[in-house]
N, C-alpha and C positions, 0 to 999 in steps of 0.2 A: 371681595376677596382680600385677605391681608397681604401686605407687601411680600412677606416671606413665602406665602403660597404662590404668588405671581412669579417671584424669582425662581422658586423651585420648579414651577411648570415650564418656564422658558428654558432655563439651564438644563433641567432634567431631560426635557424632550430632545435637546441638542445632543447631550451625552448619550442618550439611548439610541438615537439614529446613527451616531458615529460608531457606537459599539456594534451596530448591525452591519457596518462596513460601508455606509453611505458616504460619499465624498463630503469634505468639510463644508464647502460652499453650499452644496445642495441641502445638507443637514440644517444649516442656519436658515436657508430660505424656507424650508418646510416648517421649521419651528416658528419662524416669524409669521408665516401665513396662519398657522394655528393660533398664535398669540393675537394676531389682528382679528381673527374670527371671534375669539373669546372676549377681548378687551375693547375692541373698536367697532362692534356692532355688525359682525358677520361680513357679508359680501361687500358692502359699501366700505367697510373699514379696510378690507384687503386691497381694494382699488386705491384708496387714499394712501395706504402704506407704500404700495408699489410705485405710485407717482412720486412720492417723496424720495424713495430710494433711487429712482432714475436721476433725480436732480443732484444727488451726491456724486454722480459720475461725470458731471459737466464742469467741475471746478478746475481752475487753472493749475492748482497745486499738484494735480495728478500727472501733469505733462512730463516731469523729469523721470518718472518710473520707466516707461518704455524706452526713453532715450538713453538712460544710464544702462539699461539691460542690453540695448542694441550696441552700445559702446563696448561693453564687455564681451558680447558674442563675437563682434568683428575682431576684437583684440586677439581672441584665441582661435577662431575659425581660420584666420589668415596666417597663423603661425607666428605673429608678433610676440605672443606670450612665451612660446618656446624659445625664441631668440633671446628674450630677456633672461629666462631661466638659465640657459646655456652660458650666457655672458657672465652672469653673477657667479656661476660655478667656476669659470676660468679665472675670474678676477680674484677670488679668494685663495687661489693657489693651494698651498699645503696647510692651510689653517685647520687645526684639529676640529672635527665635527662640522666641516664646511657645508656638507650636504644638509645638515640640520638648519644652518643659517639660511641656505638657499631656499629651503622649504618655507621658512618663516617669511622671508622677504618676497619671494615669488608667489607663494601661496596667498599671502595677504592681498597682493595685487589682483589675483584671480578672484578670490572670494569677495573682495570689495565690489568688483564690477559685476560679478555674476548674480549677486543678491541671494544666493542659495548656499547655505553652509553644508547641507547634505550633498549637493552636487559637487562642491569643491572638495569635500572630504573624500567622496568616491573617486574623483579624478586624481587627486594628489596621492591617495592611498594606492591606487593601481599603478601610478607612474613611479612614485618615489620609493615606496617601501621595498619592492623587490630589488631595485637598484642599490639601496642602502644596505639591504641584507646581503647582497652579493659582495659588497665592499667590506663586510664584517661588522657593520653597526649592530649594536644591541637594540632590542625592540623598543626600549623606552626612548632611544635617541632618534628613531625613525617615526614612531607613531605619535609621540607626545607633541612635537612641533606642528604636525598636521592638525591634530585636534585643537591646538592652541590658536591657529591662524584665524579661526572663526571669530574669536573675541576681538581681534584687531579689525577684521573685515567689517564687522557690524557697526563700528563707531567711526572709523576713518573715512572721510568723504573721498569720492562720491559713493554713498551707500544707499542702495535702492530700498533696503529695509528701514533705514532711518527716514527716508522720504515717506514711505507708507505709514510708519508710526505717526509722524507729524501730521499727515493728512487725516488719519483716523482720530487723532487726539485734538485736531483743530488748533495746532500750534504752529509757530513760524518754521517753515521747512528749512530755510537758509540758516536760521539761528541754530537749529538742532544739528545740521551738518557741520557747521563751523565749530560748535561746542565740542565735537568729538576729536578735534585735532590734537589738543594738548594731552588729554587722557590717553589717546591712541599712541602718541609718541612715548608717553610714560610706560604704557603697557608693552610696547615694542622693546623698550630698554630692559624691562623686567624679563622678557622672553630671552633676549640675548644674554643677559646675566645668568639666567637659569641654565642655558646651554653651556655657557663658559664654565660655570661651577661644576656641572655634571662631567664635562671633559677633564677638568682638573682633578676631580675626585677619583675618576675612573678613566684613565687614558685609553684603556682597552675597549671602552664603550663605543669609541669612534676612531678606529685605527687609521693611521696615516697611510697614504699610498702614493706612489709616484705619479706626478703630473708633468705635463710638458712645460718646461721653463719658458717664460715670456719676458721680453724686455719691457721697460717702462713705456716705451713708445707703443708697443703692441697693446699693452693693457689700456693705455689712454685711448687708442683707436677703438678698441672693443667697447669701452665705457661710453665714448662719444657716439658711436654708431648704434649700439644695441640696448643701452640702458637709459642714457640721458633723455632721448626723445620720448620714451614711454613714460618714465617717471616725471619728466618735465611737463607732459600734458596734464597729468593729475594735479601736480603742484600749481600749474597755471590756473586750473579750474578753481582750486581752493582760494588762491590769491585774488582772483577776480571777484569771487563771492565776498571775501572778507572786506575788500575795498569798495564794495557796492557798485562795481562796474556792471555786473550782470546779475540777473535773478537766478535762482536755482534752475528754472526751466531753460533759460538761455545758456547757462553753464553746461547743462546736459546736452543741449543741441551743439554747442561748440565742441564738447568732448567727443560726441559721435562723429562730427565732421572732421575733427582732428585725427581720430583713429583711421577714418577712411583715407585721408590724405597721406598719413604715414604708410598705410598698407599699399597705396598706389606708388609712393616713392620707393618702397622696398620691393616693388614688383611682385607682390604676393596677393593682390586683390583680384579674385576670380569671381565669375558669376556663381559658381557653386558655393564659394565662401559667403557671398552676399545672401544667396538663397537660404543657406543653413542658418546664418545669423538672424535674418528676419524671422524665420520659422521659430528658432529658439526664443527670441525676444518676445514674439507674439504669444507663444504658449504660456510663458510666465506672466506676461502682462494681463492676459485674459483671466488667469487665476487671481491675480492681485485685484483686478477690477471687480470680480465677483465677490471677493472678500470685502472690498470697500462697500459694495452694495449691501451685503449682508450685515456689515457693521452698522451702517447708517440706519437701516430699518430696525436692527436689534436695539440700538440706542434709543430710538423713538419709542419702542415698546416698553423698554425699562422705565422711561420717563412717564409715559401715558398710564401705565399700570400702577405707578407709585413705587415700583420696586427699587429704583435707584435712590429716590429720596428716603425711603424707609431704611435701606441698607446704610446710607451715609449717617442718618440719625442714630441708628443702632450702633454703628462702629464708633462714632464720636461720643456716644453716651457713656462709654466706659471710662472716659477721662484719662486715657492712656497717653503717655508721652508720644509726641509725633514721631520721634526716632524709633520707638518700639513698634508703632503702627507701620512704619516703613519696613521694618524687619519682617513683620507679619506678611505684608504684601510680597516682599522678596521671597519668603519661604513658599508662598502659594505659587509664585512663578517657577521656582525650582521644582516643585512637585508636579506641576502641569507639564513642564519640559521633559519629564521622563516618559510621557505618553503621547504628547501632541507636538506638531510642527510649529515653528515660531509664528508664522502668520496666523495660524489657527488660535494660538494663545492670545495674540494681539486682539483678534476679533472678539474673543470671549471676555478679556480683562480690561481693555482700554475704556469701554463705556462705563465701567464700574470704578476702576482705579483712578482715572484722571479727575473726575469730579470729587472723589474722596481726597486726593492729593491737594486739590484746590482749596477744599474746606480746611485742610490741615495747614495751609499757608505755604506749601512747597512751591518753589520756582518751577514752572512747567518744563522748561528746557532742561534744567538739572534733573528733574524727576524722569523725564523722557530718556536721558542718557543712562541713568541708573537702570531703568527698565530694559533698555537695549542690552546692557551688559548682563543683567540677570537672565534674560532670555538665552543668551549664548552660553552662560555658565550652566544653565539647566540642561542644555543639550549634551553636555559631557559629564554630568553628575552620575556617579555609580549609584545603584547598580543598573538602572534602566534608561539612562540617557540615550536618546536615539542615535546620536553620532557614534557612540560606542559600538552599536550593533552594525552601523554602516561600515565602520572600520573593520569589524570582524568579517564582514562579507567580502571585502576587497583585499584584506591582508593575506599573507601566505597561510595555507591550511593549518600549519602547526601552531599558529599564534593562538594563545589562550585568552579568555576574557580577563583573567587575573593580570596578565601582562598589559593588556589595554588599560585596565583600571589604574595600574601603577604608573603607566606612561602619562595618563591624563592628569593625575593629581597635582604635580608641580605647576602646571599651567593653569589649573583651576585656582590654585592658591595665588598666583600672580593676578588673575582677574579679580579675586576677592579682595586682594590688597588694594587694587585700584578703586574698587567700590568703597572700601573703608576710607581711602584718601578723599574721595568725592564727598562722603558724608562729613568728614572732619573739616575739609577745606573746599566748600562749594565753589569758590572763585575759580578753581581749576577748570570747571565747566562753563562758568558764566562770564569769565573775563573777556574772552575773544568776542562772543556775541555782543557784549556791552559796548564794544568799540564802534 
């Protein structure tokens, strides 16, 4: 069988099963079993493939995923996240568009820890949009920042999705996490500048309203009590990883322990919160581990059937400029993001794109960061980006898709600008890991 026929059989069967409504992980597993039967000698090949797949779940690099997810679940099930949201809101005072800033700052913290852009969009949309609408905010000032937070969440550590991508791609987990710090800060600056420009151009887009006056001492007390401990924990994790004091797995464990201690100190740690946190983290972890299992077996089939080698030879045979090939891969990710969830896209593209990127001479950490950003951009790309429809589901009924599209565009442009900066100046991503 030619390489393109093998690739068509594997990918086509996955897409067909997903179109029938089968869960992504099960669709990959079924397609992998079919591929093993065809390419690896029937029943014996299926047994060998499954044995190899189980081995992919025993690697140490997967440990941070459940721990980061547990950290995020405890953070919000205990109410620590709500305290931070409320504190940031009070500290910003009468700043025009302050709820938009609160959404970016607080929403980034939630999205980063939760590992689910769809979940964070649904939560923030149901919490913040009605409140901002009640305050007289125009739709683009309430919806846009929520859709934009995902771009920050996916690259600023600790990011469960970054850990998963690094595991699937077999690259350094710690290096990919640390590489996102500087681009994440740049993107946050772009978001803040976007909101500032929008409020300057149209002051009525985020009308001011009376807030309780607070003295400097009161603000300092709120900052010290409700913001610094939560933000400080995340900063400490990043600093420890940068200085090589801890591995990503140890950092995740310290993070989960730190949130538990904070919740106990604030007297909001209950058995119900612990039970809900463990249940939520376990649900996402099981899905992620199924994805890793499917990806490992899918990668082996691509290699065994010759599909991956044939695709790489075909793609590099055009003698295209590497940057142009990068843009082609970027476009494929944008297209897939209109129809599939991020982890599903990783499962489908990582076994193909990373070997191709290696052949083209791309730095794997740099390419991984660009891939993470492209995944998030694809989620909010009109007309079919999945987050756009999640937002439609939780926004007030009178909100139109046109309004959601318009709200998303400025923040998509911010993310595209960061991608362009990474392509022009790769050291933005590689400098910190190189230390």
